[in-house]
C-alpha positions in Angstrom: -46.9 0.0 -53.3 -50.4 0.2 -54.8 -51.8 3.5 -56.1 -54.4 5.1 -53.9 -58.1 4.2 -54.5 -60.0 7.0 -56.4 -61.8 9.2 -53.9 -64.3 10.5 -56.5 -65.7 7.6 -58.5 -69.3 7.7 -59.9 -71.2 6.1 -62.7 -69.1 2.9 -63.2 -71.1 0.5 -61.0 -72.0 -1.6 -64.0 -68.5 -1.8 -65.4 -67.1 -2.6 -61.9 -69.6 -5.4 -61.5 -68.7 -6.8 -65.0 -65.0 -6.8 -64.0 -65.7 -8.5 -60.6 -67.7 -11.2 -62.4 -64.7 -12.1 -64.5 -62.8 -12.7 -61.3 -65.2 -15.5 -60.5 -63.3 -17.4 -63.2 -60.3 -19.4 -62.0 -57.7 -17.1 -63.5 -59.0 -14.0 -65.3 -57.3 -12.2 -68.1 -59.0 -8.8 -68.5 -58.7 -5.8 -70.8 -60.1 -2.4 -69.9 -60.3 -0.4 -73.1 -61.4 3.0 -74.1 -60.4 6.6 -75.1 -57.8 8.5 -73.4 -59.2 10.2 -70.3 -62.3 8.0 -70.2 -61.4 6.5 -66.8 -59.6 3.2 -67.4 -57.0 3.7 -64.8 -59.5 4.8 -62.2 -61.6 1.7 -62.8 -58.5 -0.5 -62.5 -57.5 1.3 -59.2 -61.0 0.7 -57.9 -60.8 -3.0 -58.8 -57.4 -3.5 -57.1 -58.7 -2.0 -53.8 -62.1 -3.8 -53.9 -62.6 -5.9 -50.7 -63.2 -9.1 -52.8 -60.0 -8.6 -54.7 -58.0 -7.6 -51.6 -59.2 -10.6 -49.8 -58.4 -13.0 -52.7 -54.9 -11.7 -53.4 -54.0 -9.9 -50.1 -50.4 -8.7 -50.5 -49.9 -10.1 -54.0 -51.5 -7.3 -56.0 -49.1 -5.5 -58.3 -50.1 -2.3 -60.2 -47.4 -1.5 -62.8 -47.7 1.8 -64.8 -46.2 1.2 -68.2 -45.8 4.9 -69.3 -42.1 4.9 -68.8 -41.1 1.7 -70.6 -40.8 0.9 -74.3 -39.4 -2.7 -74.6 -40.1 -6.2 -73.2 -36.9 -6.0 -71.2 -37.8 -2.7 -69.7 -41.2 -4.0 -68.8 -39.8 -7.1 -67.2 -37.3 -5.0 -65.2 -40.1 -2.7 -64.0 -42.2 -5.7 -62.9 -39.2 -7.2 -61.3 -38.7 -4.0 -59.3 -42.2 -4.3 -58.0 -41.5 -7.9 -57.0 -38.3 -7.0 -55.3 -36.1 -8.9 -57.8 -32.5 -7.8 -58.5 -31.9 -7.0 -62.2 -30.3 -10.0 -63.9 -29.1 -11.1 -67.3 -32.4 -12.6 -68.2 -34.9 -10.6 -66.2 -37.8 -11.9 -68.2 -37.2 -15.4 -67.1 -36.7 -14.3 -63.5 -40.1 -12.6 -63.5 -41.8 -15.6 -65.0 -40.1 -18.0 -62.6 -41.0 -15.8 -59.7 -44.7 -15.8 -60.5 -44.7 -19.5 -61.5 -43.3 -20.7 -58.2 -45.3 -18.3 -56.0 -48.9 -18.2 -54.7 -51.8 -16.8 -56.8 -51.3 -13.1 -57.6 -52.8 -10.3 -59.6 -50.8 -8.2 -62.0 -52.2 -5.0 -63.5 -50.4 -3.4 -66.4 -51.7 0.2 -66.8 -51.4 2.2 -70.0 -50.2 -0.8 -71.8 -50.6 0.8 -75.2 -47.3 2.6 -74.6 -45.6 -0.7 -75.2 -48.0 -2.3 -77.6 -48.5 0.5 -80.0 -45.1 0.4 -81.8 -45.3 -2.4 -84.3 -41.5 -3.1 -84.1 -41.8 -4.2 -80.5 -45.4 -5.6 -80.5 -44.4 -9.2 -81.2 -42.0 -9.3 -78.3 -44.5 -7.7 -76.0 -47.3 -10.1 -76.9 -44.9 -13.0 -76.5 -44.1 -11.9 -72.9 -47.8 -11.5 -72.2 -48.3 -15.0 -73.5 -45.6 -16.3 -71.1 -47.3 -14.6 -68.2 -50.7 -16.1 -69.0 -49.2 -19.5 -69.2 -49.0 -19.2 -65.4 -52.2 -20.8 -64.3 -52.5 -18.9 -61.0 -51.5 -15.4 -62.2 -54.5 -13.1 -62.9 -53.7 -10.4 -65.4 -55.5 -7.1 -66.1 -54.3 -4.5 -68.6 -55.7 -1.0 -69.4 -55.0 0.5 -72.8 -56.5 3.2 -75.0 -58.3 2.0 -78.0 -60.6 -0.9 -78.7 -58.2 -3.7 -79.7 -56.8 -6.4 -77.4 -53.3 -7.7 -77.8 -53.0 -11.1 -79.5 -51.5 -14.4 -78.1 -53.7 -14.2 -75.0 -56.9 -16.0 -74.4 -58.8 -13.1 -72.8 -61.6 -13.8 -70.4 -65.1 -13.7 -71.8 -67.5 -12.0 -72.0 -65.2 -9.2 -73.2 -65.6 -5.9 -71.6 -66.9 -3.2 -73.9 -64.7 -0.1 -74.2 -65.6 2.4 -71.5 -68.2 5.0 -72.6 -68.6 8.5 -71.3 -70.4 8.9 -68.0 -74.1 9.3 -67.7 -75.3 12.8 -67.0 -76.1 12.2 -63.3 -72.7 10.6 -62.7 -70.9 13.4 -64.6 -72.8 16.1 -62.5 -72.0 14.4 -59.2 -68.3 14.1 -60.2 -68.3 17.8 -61.0 -70.1 18.8 -57.8 -67.8 16.7 -55.6 -64.9 18.9 -56.8 -66.6 22.3 -56.9 -68.6 24.5 -54.6 -72.3 23.3 -54.4 -73.4 26.9 -54.8 -72.6 27.1 -58.5 -75.4 28.0 -60.9 -77.0 24.8 -62.4 -77.5 26.3 -65.8 -73.8 27.3 -66.1 -72.8 23.9 -64.8 -74.7 22.2 -67.5 -73.0 24.4 -70.1 -69.6 23.4 -68.7 -70.5 19.7 -68.7 -71.7 20.0 -72.3 -68.1 20.9 -73.2 -66.8 17.7 -71.7 -69.1 15.2 -73.4 -69.0 13.5 -69.9 -65.3 12.4 -70.3 -64.1 11.9 -66.7 -60.7 13.6 -67.3 -62.3 16.7 -68.9 -64.8 16.9 -66.1 -62.1 16.7 -63.5 -59.9 19.3 -65.1 -62.7 21.8 -65.8 -64.3 21.3 -62.4 -61.0 22.2 -60.7 -60.8 25.3 -62.9 -64.4 26.3 -62.1 -63.6 25.9 -58.4 -60.9 28.5 -58.7 -62.2 30.8 -61.4 -66.0 30.3 -61.5 -68.2 29.0 -64.3 -68.6 32.3 -66.2 -64.9 32.9 -66.5 -64.3 29.3 -67.6 -67.0 29.5 -70.3 -65.6 32.7 -71.6 -62.1 31.4 -71.7 -63.2 28.2 -73.5 -64.5 30.2 -76.4 -60.9 31.4 -77.1 -58.7 28.6 -75.8 -60.7 25.4 -76.1 -58.9 22.4 -74.7 -55.7 24.3 -74.1 -57.5 25.9 -71.2 -57.0 22.6 -69.3 -53.7 21.5 -70.6 -51.1 22.9 -68.2 -50.5 19.5 -66.6 -47.4 17.5 -67.2 -48.8 14.1 -68.1 -51.8 12.4 -69.7 -53.8 12.4 -66.5 -53.5 16.2 -66.0 -53.3 17.5 -69.5 -56.3 16.9 -71.9 -54.5 18.0 -75.0 -51.6 15.6 -74.3 -54.0 12.8 -73.7 -55.8 13.4 -77.0 -52.6 14.0 -78.9 -51.3 10.6 -77.9 -54.3 9.0 -79.6 -53.9 11.3 -82.7 -50.3 10.2 -83.1 -51.2 6.5 -83.0 -49.5 4.4 -85.7 -52.8 2.6 -86.1 -54.2 5.9 -87.3 -51.3 7.0 -89.5 -51.4 3.7 -91.3 -54.9 4.4 -92.7 -54.8 7.4 -95.1 -57.9 9.5 -94.7 -58.6 8.6 -91.1 -57.7 12.0 -89.8 -59.7 13.7 -92.5 -62.8 11.7 -91.5 -62.2 12.6 -87.8 -62.1 16.3 -88.8 -65.4 15.9 -90.5 -67.0 14.1 -87.5 -65.7 17.0 -85.4 -68.2 19.4 -87.0 -71.1 16.9 -87.2 -72.5 16.5 -83.6 -75.0 13.9 -84.8 -72.3 11.8 -86.5 -72.7 9.7 -89.5 -74.3 6.3 -90.2 -72.6 3.7 -92.4 -75.1 4.4 -95.2 -74.4 8.1 -95.0 -70.6 7.4 -95.1 -71.0 5.3 -98.2 -73.4 7.6 -100.0 -71.8 10.9 -99.0 -69.5 11.1 -102.0 -66.6 12.1 -99.7 -63.2 12.1 -101.4 -61.8 9.8 -98.7 -60.6 6.4 -100.0 -61.6 3.2 -98.1 -63.9 5.3 -95.8 -65.0 2.2 -93.8 -61.4 1.4 -93.1 -61.0 4.9 -91.9 -64.0 4.5 -89.6 -62.6 1.3 -88.2 -59.2 3.0 -87.5 -61.0 5.7 -85.6 -63.0 3.2 -83.6 -59.9 1.0 -82.9 -58.0 4.0 -81.5 -61.1 5.2 -79.6 -61.0 8.6 -81.2 -64.6 7.9 -82.4 -67.3 5.6 -81.2 -70.7 4.2 -82.4 -73.7 5.4 -80.4 -76.9 3.4 -79.7 -78.1 4.3 -83.2 -74.9 2.9 -84.8 -73.8 6.4 -85.8 -70.1 7.1 -85.6 -69.3 10.2 -83.5 -66.3 12.0 -82.1 -66.3 13.1 -78.4 -66.6 16.9 -77.9 -63.1 17.5 -76.4 -61.5 15.5 -79.3 
């Protein structure tokens, strides 16, 4: 069973068009990247329900959430369950054989970083991906936080850029679709400024505003910050949890000084350029490597002026 199509989905027409263009290739292999809460899953869900994709793959669209698995065997078992396969001694081979001898299909692996992040299992996971992409008629799309693509796969080009925050109009429309249209525009703009137009933050704050009003939310934010919208049980309903998953990334921990640089960016709304990083005299070793680690984990991003910044909620 596929997840439902997002009912509120604004500001991603360009990204959706870019994904659909890649499906004009014989067998696309697509990565949707970006920060936690930026809307990767929503974009993938929109793609899987798009009329062009539904017509092309009909009943052979499989959307597999990878949150609950940690190894290649567990992933293969989960995919096998979606295919209706009985668990076997070599479930990986069963899955590959099933797709190899079947008609064209689309497989979407959502939140793939859960599997790929641990270095001890990464080689096995990438090898399994490679086996899947050896199947000429199996289209593959993954979503994962960060800005890196797994190796051993010839990903379709042009590569999709990591998802950016929504433009203001799309963020405002998303907010208004959730809340009462009678809210004060000035207060709405103040609430949106807290989200940096991250879809998850907009969604959570808008629902809170709908029940408590803008003034109360703004007042509570001063004391509670992101904990105000962190009562949910998973990364899609808890902003702190979503951000914490990125902060605990092994890719970040392997680069000493990266978290210190993130702390600095968090108090510099205009960010820093590479020249400023190098000439700042900061006591952070390998500062450009720290910058790369933050970008790779999507905890920071480069704006149009090539200045590295951290999103407001982070």
